[in-house]
DOKETOR-513873 format. One record per residue (C-alpha): residue in three letters; y, z, x. Coordinates in pm, whole numbers, plus 50000, padded with zeros to 5 digits. Layout:
// DOKETOR-513873
['ALA'; [Y; Z; X]];
...
//
This chain:
// DOKETOR-513873
['MET'; [63837; 74250; 47820]];
['ASP'; [63906; 74482; 47526]];
['VAL'; [64150; 74691; 47730]];
['GLN'; [64365; 74389; 47835]];
['ARG'; [64387; 74253; 47475]];
['THR'; [64503; 74590; 47346]];
['ASP'; [64784; 74607; 47609]];
['VAL'; [64901; 74260; 47517]];
['ASN'; [64922; 74348; 47148]];
['ARG'; [65112; 74667; 47227]];
['ARG'; [65374; 74480; 47429]];
['LYS'; [65421; 74227; 47146]];
['TRP'; [65485; 74503; 46896]];
['ILE'; [65729; 74670; 47130]];
['ARG'; [65925; 74346; 47177]];
['ARG'; [65932; 74286; 46802]];
['PHE'; [66052; 74638; 46735]];
['PHE'; [66326; 74598; 46996]];
['VAL'; [66444; 74269; 46837]];
['PHE'; [66440; 74421; 46490]];
['ALA'; [66636; 74725; 46611]];
['VAL'; [66899; 74508; 46780]];
['LEU'; [66936; 74296; 46468]];
['ALA'; [66957; 74605; 46246]];
['ILE'; [67246; 74736; 46454]];
['ALA'; [67422; 74403; 46529]];
['ILE'; [67434; 74256; 46177]];
['PRO'; [67615; 74554; 46012]];
['ALA'; [67845; 74578; 46311]];
['ILE'; [67935; 74209; 46290]];
['THR'; [67984; 74235; 45914]];
['ILE'; [68216; 74535; 45945]];
['GLY'; [68408; 74364; 46222]];
['LEU'; [68453; 74046; 46023]];
['ALA'; [68560; 74246; 45720]];
['ARG'; [68827; 74420; 45927]];
['LEU'; [68968; 74094; 46056]];
['LYS'; [69295; 73989; 45892]];
['PRO'; [69284; 73652; 45710]];
['ALA'; [69434; 73367; 45903]];
['ALA'; [69804; 73310; 45821]];
['PRO'; [69841; 72999; 45603]];
['LEU'; [70060; 72713; 45714]];
['VAL'; [70369; 72648; 45497]];
['GLU'; [70592; 72345; 45526]];
['ALA'; [70933; 72475; 45634]];
['SER'; [71118; 72204; 45442]];
['SER'; [70958; 72314; 45115]];
['VAL'; [71106; 72666; 45119]];
['TRP'; [71459; 72781; 45043]];
['PRO'; [71594; 73007; 45317]];
['GLY'; [71881; 73254; 45287]];
['ASP'; [72078; 73476; 45525]];
['VAL'; [72150; 73842; 45463]];
['GLN'; [72525; 73908; 45493]];
['ARG'; [72761; 74201; 45476]];
['GLY'; [73106; 74160; 45325]];
['ARG'; [73268; 74086; 44991]];
['MET'; [73037; 73990; 44707]];
['ILE'; [73186; 73853; 44385]];
['ARG'; [72978; 73931; 44081]];
['GLN'; [72979; 73656; 43822]];
['GLU'; [72807; 73578; 43494]];
['ARG'; [72715; 73223; 43402]];
['GLY'; [72701; 73067; 43057]];
['LEU'; [72660; 72724; 42908]];
['GLY'; [72892; 72611; 42632]];
['THR'; [73125; 72347; 42497]];
['LEU'; [73494; 72271; 42483]];
['VAL'; [73635; 72353; 42141]];
['ALA'; [73972; 72268; 41995]];
['GLU'; [74193; 72571; 41935]];
['GLU'; [74348; 72398; 41635]];
['VAL'; [74111; 72218; 41397]];
['LEU'; [74243; 72067; 41074]];
['LEU'; [73991; 72073; 40790]];
['ILE'; [74060; 71793; 40543]];
['PRO'; [73920; 71864; 40195]];
['ALA'; [73875; 71634; 39899]];
['VAL'; [74172; 71685; 39665]];
['THR'; [73978; 71560; 39364]];
['ASP'; [73631; 71450; 39267]];
['GLY'; [73533; 71104; 39384]];
['ARG'; [73272; 70875; 39530]];
['VAL'; [73278; 70759; 39892]];
['GLU'; [73364; 70389; 39895]];
['LYS'; [73442; 70329; 40264]];
['ILE'; [73418; 70519; 40592]];
['LEU'; [73676; 70364; 40820]];
['VAL'; [73657; 70593; 41126]];
['ARG'; [73360; 70760; 41292]];
['PRO'; [73355; 71095; 41480]];
['GLY'; [73486; 71079; 41834]];
['ALA'; [73766; 70833; 41759]];
['THR'; [74129; 70912; 41836]];
['VAL'; [74335; 70897; 41516]];
['GLY'; [74701; 70912; 41419]];
['SER'; [74843; 71137; 41150]];
['GLY'; [74858; 70853; 40897]];
['ALA'; [74520; 70697; 40975]];
['VAL'; [74293; 70652; 40674]];
['LEU'; [73953; 70803; 40752]];
['VAL'; [73765; 70773; 40422]];
['THR'; [73834; 70590; 40096]];
['LEU'; [73720; 70747; 39768]];
['THR'; [73712; 70603; 39415]];
['ASN'; [73754; 70780; 39080]];
['PRO'; [73787; 70551; 38772]];
['GLU'; [73848; 70849; 38541]];
['LEU'; [74141; 70962; 38754]];
['GLU'; [74284; 70610; 38757]];
['GLN'; [74272; 70603; 38376]];
['GLN'; [74435; 70946; 38357]];
['THR'; [74711; 70827; 38589]];
['LEU'; [74775; 70522; 38372]];
['ASP'; [74787; 70739; 38058]];
['ALA'; [75031; 70977; 38224]];
['GLU'; [75255; 70686; 38325]];
['TYR'; [75265; 70557; 37966]];
['GLN'; [75338; 70907; 37840]];
['VAL'; [75642; 70921; 38066]];
['LYS'; [75766; 70582; 37944]];
['MET'; [75708; 70681; 37581]];
['ALA'; [75892; 71010; 37624]];
['GLU'; [76183; 70833; 37790]];
['ALA'; [76201; 70587; 37499]];
['GLN'; [76193; 70877; 37252]];
['LEU'; [76477; 71039; 37445]];
['ARG'; [76690; 70726; 37414]];
['ASP'; [76612; 70699; 37042]];
['LEU'; [76693; 71065; 36987]];
['ALA'; [77017; 71034; 37180]];
['VAL'; [77122; 70741; 36958]];
['GLN'; [77036; 70928; 36638]];
['LEU'; [77215; 71240; 36748]];
['GLU'; [77517; 71040; 36859]];
['SER'; [77528; 70869; 36521]];
['GLN'; [77507; 71200; 36339]];
['THR'; [77776; 71344; 36563]];
['LEU'; [78007; 71051; 36492]];
['THR'; [77950; 71100; 36119]];
['GLN'; [78041; 71464; 36149]];
['LYS'; [78348; 71379; 36357]];
['ALA'; [78459; 71135; 36087]];
['GLU'; [78417; 71408; 35827]];
['LEU'; [78622; 71641; 36042]];
['ALA'; [78893; 71378; 36075]];
['ARG'; [78901; 71334; 35695]];
['ILE'; [78923; 71708; 35633]];
['GLU'; [79193; 71750; 35895]];
['SER'; [79385; 71463; 35736]];
['GLU'; [79359; 71632; 35397]];
['ALA'; [79473; 71957; 35554]];
['ASN'; [79773; 71788; 35711]];
['LEU'; [79860; 71620; 35381]];
['ALA'; [79831; 71951; 35198]];
['LYS'; [80058; 72109; 35460]];
['LEU'; [80321; 71841; 35408]];
['ARG'; [80307; 71887; 35032]];
['LEU'; [80342; 72260; 35077]];
['ASP'; [80647; 72214; 35300]];
['ARG'; [80800; 71978; 35044]];
['ASP'; [80732; 72195; 34740]];
['GLU'; [80840; 72512; 34917]];
['GLN'; [81202; 72382; 34922]];
['ARG'; [81180; 72276; 34560]];
['PHE'; [81042; 72619; 34471]];
['LYS'; [81335; 72785; 34647]];
['GLU'; [81578; 72563; 34452]];
['GLY'; [81407; 72653; 34127]];
['LEU'; [81285; 72305; 34063]];
['LEU'; [80916; 72413; 34073]];
['VAL'; [80755; 72686; 33873]];
['ALA'; [80582; 72964; 34065]];
['LEU'; [80235; 72880; 33935]];
['ASP'; [80247; 72521; 34061]];
['TYR'; [80375; 72641; 34397]];
['LYS'; [80089; 72889; 34431]];
['ILE'; [79836; 72618; 34347]];
['ILE'; [79984; 72390; 34612]];
['GLN'; [79991; 72677; 34862]];
['SER'; [79626; 72768; 34790]];
['THR'; [79520; 72407; 34827]];
['ALA'; [79689; 72382; 35171]];
['GLU'; [79527; 72704; 35292]];
['GLU'; [79184; 72590; 35169]];
['SER'; [79224; 72254; 35350]];
['LYS'; [79322; 72440; 35665]];
['ARG'; [79017; 72668; 35643]];
['ARG'; [78784; 72371; 35580]];
['ALA'; [78923; 72201; 35890]];
['VAL'; [78860; 72513; 36100]];
['ILE'; [78505; 72544; 35965]];
['GLU'; [78436; 72176; 36025]];
['ARG'; [78553; 72205; 36385]];
['GLU'; [78314; 72500; 36432]];
['ARG'; [78033; 72295; 36280]];
['LEU'; [78110; 72009; 36515]];
['LYS'; [78096; 72245; 36812]];
['ILE'; [77763; 72389; 36695]];
['ARG'; [77644; 72036; 36636]];
['GLN'; [77723; 71944; 36994]];
['ASP'; [77528; 72249; 37119]];
['SER'; [77237; 72146; 36898]];
['VAL'; [77247; 71793; 37037]];
['ASP'; [77242; 71925; 37392]];
['ALA'; [76948; 72154; 37308]];
['GLN'; [76746; 71874; 37144]];
['LEU'; [76812; 71642; 37436]];
['ALA'; [76718; 71920; 37682]];
['VAL'; [76387; 71972; 37499]];
['GLN'; [76311; 71603; 37519]];
['ARG'; [76409; 71590; 37885]];
['ALA'; [76183; 71889; 37954]];
['GLN'; [75901; 71702; 37785]];
['ILE'; [75972; 71403; 38008]];
['ASP'; [75973; 71629; 38314]];
['LYS'; [75638; 71767; 38205]];
['TYR'; [75490; 71420; 38168]];
['LYS'; [75644; 71317; 38500]];
['ALA'; [75489; 71621; 38671]];
['VAL'; [75149; 71527; 38532]];
['TYR'; [75203; 71168; 38639]];
['ASP'; [75315; 71272; 38989]];
['LEU'; [75010; 71496; 39016]];
['ARG'; [74778; 71217; 38912]];
['LYS'; [74961; 70975; 39144]];
['SER'; [74924; 71217; 39436]];
['GLN'; [74555; 71255; 39354]];
['ILE'; [74520; 70877; 39353]];
['ASP'; [74697; 70865; 39690]];
['ALA'; [74466; 71141; 39815]];
['LEU'; [74167; 70916; 39750]];
['GLN'; [74282; 70757; 40076]];
['VAL'; [74178; 71048; 40298]];
['ARG'; [74415; 71059; 40596]];
['ALA'; [74395; 71246; 40926]];
['GLY'; [74718; 71439; 40875]];
['VAL'; [74771; 71504; 41248]];
['ASN'; [74732; 71316; 41574]];
['GLY'; [74400; 71411; 41728]];
['VAL'; [74030; 71337; 41760]];
['LEU'; [73801; 71308; 41460]];
['GLN'; [73532; 71567; 41527]];
['ASP'; [73309; 71543; 41226]];
['LEU'; [73255; 71389; 40883]];
['PRO'; [73032; 71656; 40730]];
['GLY'; [72819; 71584; 40428]];
['ALA'; [72775; 71800; 40122]];
['ALA'; [72454; 71956; 40257]];
['PRO'; [72446; 72155; 40585]];
['ASN'; [72384; 71952; 40903]];
['THR'; [72437; 71620; 40728]];
['GLN'; [72696; 71344; 40762]];
['LEU'; [72912; 71184; 40496]];
['GLN'; [72753; 70871; 40351]];
['ILE'; [72888; 70574; 40155]];
['GLY'; [72818; 70620; 39785]];
['GLN'; [72801; 70997; 39813]];
['ARG'; [72961; 71195; 39529]];
['VAL'; [73200; 71468; 39644]];
['THR'; [73378; 71738; 39446]];
['ALA'; [73728; 71875; 39487]];
['GLY'; [73745; 72115; 39782]];
['THR'; [73459; 71956; 39976]];
['ILE'; [73544; 71930; 40347]];
['LEU'; [73540; 71560; 40430]];
['ALA'; [73668; 71557; 40788]];
['LYS'; [73756; 71775; 41086]];
['VAL'; [74037; 71660; 41313]];
['ALA'; [74101; 71847; 41638]];
['GLU'; [74408; 71859; 41860]];
['PRO'; [74265; 71731; 42193]];
['ARG'; [74542; 71876; 42410]];
['LYS'; [74471; 72237; 42309]];
['LEU'; [74114; 72321; 42403]];
['LYS'; [73922; 72636; 42480]];
['ALA'; [73571; 72693; 42611]];
['GLU'; [73302; 72866; 42408]];
['LEU'; [73034; 73007; 42639]];
['LYS'; [72699; 73149; 42534]];
['ILE'; [72633; 73467; 42732]];
['ALA'; [72310; 73665; 42711]];
['GLU'; [72370; 73967; 42490]];
['THR'; [72225; 74197; 42759]];
['ARG'; [72513; 74095; 42989]];
['ILE'; [72792; 74133; 42734]];
['PRO'; [72868; 74501; 42816]];
['GLU'; [73011; 74385; 43150]];
['ILE'; [73234; 74116; 42998]];
['ARG'; [73596; 74219; 42933]];
['ILE'; [73897; 74050; 42775]];
['GLY'; [74121; 73905; 43045]];
['GLN'; [73851; 73852; 43310]];
['PHE'; [73897; 73542; 43525]];
['ALA'; [73670; 73246; 43456]];
['GLU'; [73608; 72894; 43580]];
['ILE'; [73494; 72613; 43354]];
['ASP'; [73307; 72320; 43512]];
['THR'; [73345; 71999; 43310]];
['ARG'; [73144; 71791; 43564]];
['ASN'; [73471; 71610; 43625]];
['GLY'; [73676; 71904; 43747]];
['ILE'; [73699; 72282; 43730]];
['ILE'; [73952; 72449; 43499]];
['PRO'; [74061; 72812; 43552]];
['GLY'; [74083; 73038; 43249]];
['ARG'; [74068; 73390; 43108]];
['VAL'; [73832; 73556; 42863]];
['ALA'; [74022; 73561; 42533]];
['ARG'; [73767; 73674; 42274]];
['ILE'; [73416; 73815; 42252]];
['ASP'; [73228; 73750; 41931]];
['PRO'; [73115; 74078; 41772]];
['ALA'; [72779; 73938; 41660]];
['ALA'; [72485; 73806; 41859]];
['LYS'; [72291; 73495; 41757]];
['GLU'; [71954; 73398; 41902]];
['GLY'; [71999; 73641; 42191]];
['THR'; [72341; 73514; 42297]];
['VAL'; [72703; 73604; 42222]];
['LEU'; [72989; 73354; 42206]];
['VAL'; [73271; 73423; 42452]];
['ASP'; [73597; 73230; 42418]];
['VAL'; [73775; 73135; 42741]];
['ARG'; [74141; 73033; 42720]];
['LEU'; [74205; 72745; 42961]];
['GLU'; [74502; 72789; 43194]];
['GLY'; [74484; 72472; 43402]];
['ALA'; [74539; 72104; 43338]];
['LEU'; [74258; 71926; 43159]];
['PRO'; [74071; 71674; 43377]];
['PRO'; [74018; 71316; 43258]];
['GLY'; [73751; 71292; 42993]];
['ALA'; [73797; 71646; 42861]];
['ARG'; [73752; 71640; 42485]];
['PRO'; [73617; 71859; 42204]];
['ASP'; [73238; 71919; 42202]];
['LEU'; [73208; 71832; 42573]];
['SER'; [72927; 72035; 42734]];
['VAL'; [73052; 72262; 43011]];
['ASP'; [72921; 72526; 43251]];
['GLY'; [73129; 72840; 43295]];
['VAL'; [73124; 73145; 43522]];
['ILE'; [73307; 73469; 43446]];
['GLU'; [73414; 73694; 43733]];
['ILE'; [73298; 74048; 43656]];
['GLU'; [73399; 74240; 43970]];
['LYS'; [73448; 74219; 44347]];
['LEU'; [73230; 74436; 44571]];
['ASP'; [73363; 74502; 44922]];
['ASN'; [73148; 74581; 45230]];
['VAL'; [72810; 74540; 45065]];
['LEU'; [72487; 74391; 45195]];
['PHE'; [72385; 74087; 44993]];
['VAL'; [72171; 73777; 45001]];
['GLY'; [72129; 73464; 44797]];
['ARG'; [71961; 73547; 44469]];
['PRO'; [71589; 73463; 44492]];
['ALA'; [71406; 73291; 44212]];
['PHE'; [71222; 73612; 44125]];
['GLY'; [71496; 73866; 44194]];
['GLN'; [71623; 74088; 43914]];
['PRO'; [71896; 74353; 43933]];
['ASN'; [71785; 74705; 44024]];
['SER'; [71430; 74603; 44113]];
['THR'; [71201; 74618; 44416]];
['VAL'; [71027; 74299; 44520]];
['SER'; [70838; 74167; 44821]];
['MET'; [70991; 73886; 45025]];
['PHE'; [70902; 73696; 45337]];
['LYS'; [71138; 73764; 45627]];
['TYR'; [71158; 73518; 45914]];
['ALA'; [71030; 73638; 46249]];
['PRO'; [71227; 73554; 46568]];
['GLY'; [71197; 73185; 46637]];
['ASN'; [71160; 73105; 46265]];
['LYS'; [70796; 73001; 46317]];
['GLU'; [70649; 73283; 46110]];
['ALA'; [70751; 73501; 45818]];
['THR'; [70617; 73843; 45727]];
['ARG'; [70622; 74018; 45392]];
['VAL'; [70869; 74308; 45344]];
['GLN'; [70961; 74524; 45047]];
['VAL'; [71324; 74480; 44940]];
['LYS'; [71517; 74692; 44693]];
['PHE'; [71790; 74508; 44502]];
['GLY'; [72099; 74645; 44329]];
['ARG'; [72371; 74465; 44137]];
['ALA'; [72334; 74091; 44086]];
['SER'; [72558; 73790; 44043]];
['VAL'; [72490; 73429; 43952]];
['ASN'; [72393; 73319; 44304]];
['THR'; [72383; 73643; 44505]];
['ILE'; [72232; 73988; 44474]];
['GLU'; [72303; 74320; 44644]];
['VAL'; [72046; 74451; 44896]];
['LEU'; [71997; 74828; 44899]];
['GLU'; [71693; 74867; 45122]];
['GLY'; [71447; 74660; 45326]];
['LEU'; [71680; 74413; 45501]];
['ASN'; [71966; 74416; 45748]];
['ALA'; [72266; 74195; 45804]];
['GLY'; [72164; 73882; 45994]];
['ASP'; [71806; 73877; 45863]];
['LYS'; [71678; 73547; 45733]];
['VAL'; [71449; 73543; 45430]];
['ILE'; [71273; 73296; 45204]];
['LEU'; [71439; 73285; 44860]];
['SER'; [71211; 73034; 44691]];
['ASP'; [70904; 73129; 44488]];
['MET'; [70618; 73230; 44720]];
['SER'; [70385; 73366; 44453]];
['GLN'; [70108; 73129; 44565]];
['TRP'; [70093; 73323; 44893]];
['ASP'; [70066; 73667; 44733]];
['ALA'; [69733; 73722; 44909]];
['TYR'; [69895; 73696; 45253]];
['ASP'; [70134; 73924; 45436]];
['ARG'; [70219; 73659; 45691]];
['VAL'; [70275; 73283; 45680]];
['ARG'; [70329; 73024; 45948]];
['LEU'; [70611; 72775; 45910]];
['ASN'; [70558; 72418; 46022]];
//
């Protein structure tokens, strides 16, 4: 009995050892095998991805920028004199004529000064008339004196002619004749002197009247200046155009009724709507490739206008540089200053290059991984792609793809853990 029980126990231990040995070998083997298995390819909805075809041919490199339409000619209308805003008759965006009144100002002090200047002119004109009468009276008096002296001279000449014959006949002593002769010569000299005085008097009259007229002209100039300043209180557009802005005294503010403005303050900006240009904001890192004269297209959302790069601002602001594009086509309906536009500038044309639509994550001169469609378009596998030069919507392919390949351009970062995806 003891021998049989011992054999039974031995066989149990042998079976247990065999099971343990099999498990010890099988479990690590299964674990290693499972670890070496590739993860199952996830299922991606085909309609949720953005596919693109690899092509070979001409690729046009472009640079995109957002901006606005800006008037080439903007008239800045300043305040001619100090004043207070009484009325604002037109608001920005309205079309105005050259004579349209935009803003009305008031200045009581200027009105009083204008009234004083007007009275000064009237007073000076009255003084001129009074002076002219006085001078004319004095001139007439002097002319009468001249007439009397000339009459005396003529009478003395007649006496001399009469007594000269008597002197020759011996009827008049020499002394009396000399006295008569001296008197005639003196009367003649007095007449000559009086005529000279009258001439000088006339010159003096003209000078005095000229001084008074100059004073009147001075007062009139002051009055005209004040009158023009009064007229300038009615702030007019000056040109036919579109009122762009009514800026306030402080930056980024608007003109308000009751606001006090000083002479020289810009009250309005009027733009010529038929002469517009586009101002595009281009990233300063892309500016080295922008050149004057490059072709551009400006999208107004209501039509595309061709143009040329006309100016590149020398300074950058907030990471962008302003680029002016001169418009060369007809303006579409609705084009106006400050209209938001989207512009693309043609940098260069690349012939016989391999290119694809620019993926969401693709940067120039970089290497990225993309999913390339397998035959049948049911699966896509990850490939490494080297990019070269880029445009707005396309990018050059240097390595990793061939013409005719189809790739996924949309963001696939959520599938970074997989080298293969299935497309449903």
